[in-house]
N, C-alpha and C positions, 0 to 999 in steps of 0.2 A: 420626639420625631425625627429629626433633622439627623439624628445620627448612625437609626435606620437606613430612611434613605440615599448615607454618605456607605452603609455599609453594603447595603444591595448594591451600589452603583460598583464594590471593587470589586461584589464577588462577582459580574457578572465581567467585568473586566479581565478577574482569572480564567473565567470556563473560559473566552472566547480567544486569551492568550495560550491556550494549553489544547482547546481545539486545531492552535498556528502551528506548535513547536510539534504537536502531534501529524499533523500533513505533510513539513514538513523532513519529517521525519520522515513517515514510511516515499516522501516522492525521492530523496534522499534514494534512501533502503530499495523502490525500483530500479535509476537510476544506477543505481553502482551493482546493483542484479544484473543490471543490459548491457555494460562496461566493461564486466567482472566475467563476462560467460566464454570459453575456451572457445575460440573460433577452430571452421572450419571440424565443424561437429557433427554430425546431421543426429538433429531433437529426435526423438522418440517419444512415444504413448505409450502408460499403462493400461488404456482403458482396449476396452473389447466391442466400442457399436464400428460399427462395420462403413459409417463413414471414417470411422480413423485406424482402418486397418489397411492403406496405401503407408500409411506415417513406421505403423511396423510389423512391418516388413512382412503383413498372413497376408495373403492376394486368396 
């Protein structure tokens, strides 16, 4: 029974570590995209929503 408990704790630790690593990778990607975006360019949208018309130049 002790072995099963230890194996369960190892699995739990592995899942927690995997989630933390995934979170760090997603955060790093988002920060990287934020800083690597070219500056001085207008942001446009492909949305056809009327609320986005001013951003897409469709008035």
